[in-house]
Backbone bond lengths (Angstrom), bond angles and torsions (degrees), N, CA, C in turn:
res aa  C-N    CA-C-N  psi(-1)  N-CA   C-N-CA  omega(-1)  CA-C   N-CA-C  phi
1 M - - - 1.448 - - 1.533 108.96 -
2 S 1.311 116.06 140.93 1.457 121.18 178.61 1.520 109.98 -68.80
3 E 1.308 115.31 155.13 1.458 120.74 178.41 1.526 109.18 -73.43
4 R 1.305 115.16 144.46 1.457 120.31 -178.87 1.517 109.61 -150.88
5 I 1.345 114.50 166.35 1.461 120.85 -179.65 1.524 107.44 -136.41
6 S 1.323 115.99 140.60 1.457 120.06 -177.19 1.523 111.29 -75.21
7 R 1.301 114.42 156.40 1.468 121.21 177.79 1.530 110.22 -57.85
8 E 1.324 116.74 -42.39 1.458 121.22 -178.30 1.526 111.45 -62.96
9 E 1.324 116.90 -39.75 1.462 120.23 177.75 1.529 110.76 -65.23
10 L 1.339 116.28 -42.58 1.464 120.17 179.09 1.523 111.42 -60.59
11 V 1.326 116.05 -41.84 1.457 120.66 -179.14 1.530 110.16 -61.54
12 K 1.323 116.78 -41.34 1.468 120.63 179.40 1.529 111.44 -69.79
13 I 1.330 116.61 -47.70 1.463 121.33 -175.47 1.526 111.46 -64.49
14 Y 1.333 116.21 -45.45 1.465 120.27 -174.57 1.527 112.96 -94.16
15 N 1.332 116.41 -2.41 1.462 121.62 178.60 1.527 111.36 53.12
16 I 1.325 114.92 54.05 1.465 121.17 179.09 1.524 109.53 -117.54
17 E 1.306 115.01 167.80 1.462 120.82 176.32 1.520 108.70 -80.52
18 I 1.312 116.22 139.23 1.460 120.26 -179.44 1.528 110.23 -63.99
19 T 1.319 116.93 -29.80 1.465 120.18 178.98 1.530 111.07 -66.14
20 F 1.340 116.86 -33.04 1.466 119.70 177.31 1.521 110.02 -62.90
21 F 1.319 116.79 -45.83 1.467 120.61 177.44 1.529 109.87 -57.93
22 D 1.334 116.60 -48.03 1.465 120.94 -178.69 1.526 111.67 -62.52
23 E 1.338 116.93 -36.47 1.465 120.08 177.65 1.525 111.19 -65.89
24 L 1.332 117.40 -38.61 1.466 120.44 176.47 1.526 110.73 -61.29
25 V 1.310 116.06 -40.78 1.468 120.90 179.06 1.526 110.11 -68.18
26 D 1.338 116.20 -48.70 1.463 120.76 -177.66 1.526 112.43 -61.08
27 S 1.331 116.32 -32.25 1.466 119.92 -179.19 1.527 112.31 -82.98
28 G 1.339 116.76 -6.84 1.459 120.34 179.50 1.520 114.02 87.22
29 L 1.334 117.42 6.28 1.458 120.01 179.40 1.527 112.09 -76.20
30 L 1.337 116.90 -25.39 1.462 121.96 176.68 1.514 109.98 -126.02
31 N 1.311 115.85 141.06 1.460 121.33 173.26 1.520 107.59 -105.77
32 I 1.303 115.26 136.07 1.458 119.45 -177.90 1.518 110.30 -127.67
33 Q 1.315 114.87 168.54 1.451 122.66 169.84 1.518 107.08 -116.67
34 T 1.314 116.06 142.76 1.461 120.44 177.53 1.512 108.22 -119.07
35 E 1.325 114.78 131.15 1.461 120.66 178.08 1.524 107.34 -141.75
36 N 1.325 116.54 125.58 1.468 121.36 -178.00 1.531 111.34 53.00
37 E 1.320 115.15 42.23 1.467 123.86 178.53 1.534 113.62 63.54
38 I 1.325 117.49 16.01 1.461 121.92 175.28 1.521 107.49 -106.31
39 R 1.322 115.98 129.55 1.463 121.37 179.99 1.519 109.52 -90.03
40 Y 1.331 115.06 133.11 1.468 121.12 -178.52 1.517 110.34 -124.56
41 L 1.328 115.90 143.53 1.451 122.86 171.71 1.524 106.89 -107.66
42 M 1.310 116.86 134.34 1.458 120.91 178.83 1.524 108.87 -73.77
43 Y 1.329 116.79 143.94 1.465 120.76 -179.58 1.522 111.90 -56.27
44 E 1.317 117.47 -33.74 1.469 120.10 -179.20 1.530 112.24 -65.15
45 D 1.345 116.77 -19.41 1.462 121.00 178.73 1.529 112.95 -96.01
46 L 1.331 116.99 1.04 1.462 120.69 179.43 1.531 113.58 -60.11
47 P 1.342 119.34 -41.60 1.479 117.89 178.82 1.525 112.87 -57.72
48 S 1.322 117.58 -40.55 1.470 120.33 177.83 1.524 110.35 -64.95
49 F 1.324 115.53 -45.16 1.465 119.98 178.85 1.535 110.57 -58.68
50 E 1.330 116.68 -45.75 1.463 120.55 -179.70 1.527 111.25 -63.35
51 R 1.323 116.32 -40.11 1.463 120.44 179.09 1.533 109.97 -62.04
52 F 1.347 116.67 -48.53 1.467 120.05 179.66 1.531 111.17 -62.19
53 T 1.325 116.12 -40.00 1.465 120.57 179.90 1.529 110.57 -64.18
54 N 1.331 116.88 -45.21 1.469 120.33 178.71 1.522 111.62 -62.92
55 W 1.316 116.18 -45.09 1.465 119.56 179.91 1.530 110.66 -60.99
56 H 1.318 115.78 -41.95 1.463 120.14 -175.81 1.529 111.85 -71.88
57 Y 1.320 116.98 -50.39 1.461 120.47 -173.83 1.526 113.00 -84.86
58 D 1.319 118.37 -37.07 1.463 120.40 -177.71 1.533 112.12 -85.37
59 L 1.330 116.18 -40.13 1.462 120.34 -177.13 1.528 113.36 -101.28
60 E 1.335 115.41 -2.91 1.467 122.64 178.54 1.524 112.91 58.11
61 I 1.331 116.07 41.17 1.460 121.41 177.19 1.526 108.01 -90.06
62 N 1.334 116.20 128.30 1.457 119.96 -178.20 1.534 110.93 -78.86
63 L 1.319 116.23 173.25 1.463 121.29 -175.22 1.532 112.78 -58.55
64 P 1.352 119.19 -47.11 1.470 117.58 176.97 1.531 112.56 -58.47
65 G 1.327 116.59 -36.56 1.462 120.40 177.11 1.518 111.42 -64.76
66 L 1.341 116.62 -40.54 1.467 120.66 177.20 1.522 110.66 -61.20
67 E 1.331 115.71 -41.78 1.465 119.88 -179.94 1.523 110.86 -62.83
68 V 1.334 116.98 -43.70 1.470 121.79 -179.54 1.527 110.17 -64.08
69 I 1.318 116.74 -47.68 1.468 120.71 -179.42 1.516 110.15 -61.40
70 H 1.324 116.90 -44.03 1.462 121.25 -179.75 1.537 110.95 -59.94
71 E 1.329 116.52 -45.27 1.468 120.77 179.53 1.527 111.15 -64.67
72 M 1.318 116.99 -42.05 1.461 120.08 179.71 1.529 111.19 -64.52
73 L 1.318 117.02 -40.90 1.468 119.90 178.54 1.525 111.38 -66.23
74 K 1.334 116.80 -37.28 1.474 119.76 175.98 1.522 110.11 -63.30
75 K 1.318 116.86 -43.95 1.463 120.41 179.86 1.526 111.10 -64.40
76 M 1.333 116.65 -40.15 1.466 119.88 177.55 1.520 110.92 -62.45
77 E 1.324 116.81 -41.64 1.463 120.61 179.48 1.527 110.13 -65.39
78 D 1.335 117.13 -40.82 1.465 120.96 176.62 1.530 110.82 -61.48
79 L 1.329 116.43 -42.80 1.460 120.41 179.25 1.531 111.59 -65.71
80 K 1.331 116.99 -38.87 1.465 120.06 176.48 1.524 110.81 -61.50
81 Q 1.332 116.02 -43.84 1.462 120.39 179.56 1.527 110.67 -63.66
82 R 1.318 116.47 -44.00 1.470 121.00 179.18 1.529 110.04 -63.56
83 N 1.319 117.06 -40.02 1.457 121.43 177.92 1.528 110.88 -61.92
84 R 1.342 116.87 -43.31 1.471 120.37 177.86 1.532 110.31 -60.81
85 E 1.334 116.10 -43.37 1.469 119.99 179.59 1.527 110.70 -61.95
86 L 1.318 116.81 -44.58 1.468 120.42 -179.82 1.524 111.54 -66.06
87 M 1.329 116.50 -39.18 1.466 119.49 178.19 1.528 110.84 -64.68
88 N 1.319 116.99 -38.87 1.462 120.64 177.12 1.523 111.36 -64.49
89 K 1.336 116.89 -41.26 1.467 120.21 177.91 1.523 110.47 -65.29
90 L 1.320 115.60 -42.76 1.461 120.32 179.78 1.524 110.49 -63.40
91 S 1.309 115.92 -40.19 1.460 120.82 178.57 1.538 110.32 -63.73
92 A 1.336 115.49 -41.50 1.474 119.63 179.80 1.526 110.44 -66.15
93 I 1.324 117.27 -38.94 1.467 120.50 177.90 1.516 110.07 -65.53
94 G 1.336 116.40 -43.88 1.468 121.10 178.52 1.509 111.76 -61.20
95 D 1.327 117.56 -39.71 1.467 121.75 178.13 1.528 110.63 -64.11
96 G 1.319 116.09 -34.35 1.460 120.89 178.78 1.518 111.99 -64.97
97 F 1.346 117.06 -37.82 1.458 120.91 178.44 1.528 111.39 -71.62
98 V 1.315 116.20 -37.04 1.454 119.90 -179.37 1.527 110.46 -67.56
99 D 1.348 116.19 -41.62 1.463 120.74 -178.64 1.519 111.60 -72.55
100 G 1.323 116.80 -28.75 1.467 121.16 -173.59 1.437 112.33 -78.98
């Protein structure tokens, strides 16, 4: 089983409101597992949770703002990946002309 941490532990460790955690889940920004009515966050999702927590508490960004930023960053990452793919194709085409 993957490592995970309960919602209650996160609230204590990060000193956040439990409603903030629940709002992140309800908005789809965090995926959780529930077992015996206890909500768990997987350790692999901790960086996202920490990022949202920092943005919210340190930068005072509200939930809709977090959603917008998250979507924009996903789109930027998709565009970077697509750009890498296109550059690789272009490089392969260029190599074909040089060899030919």
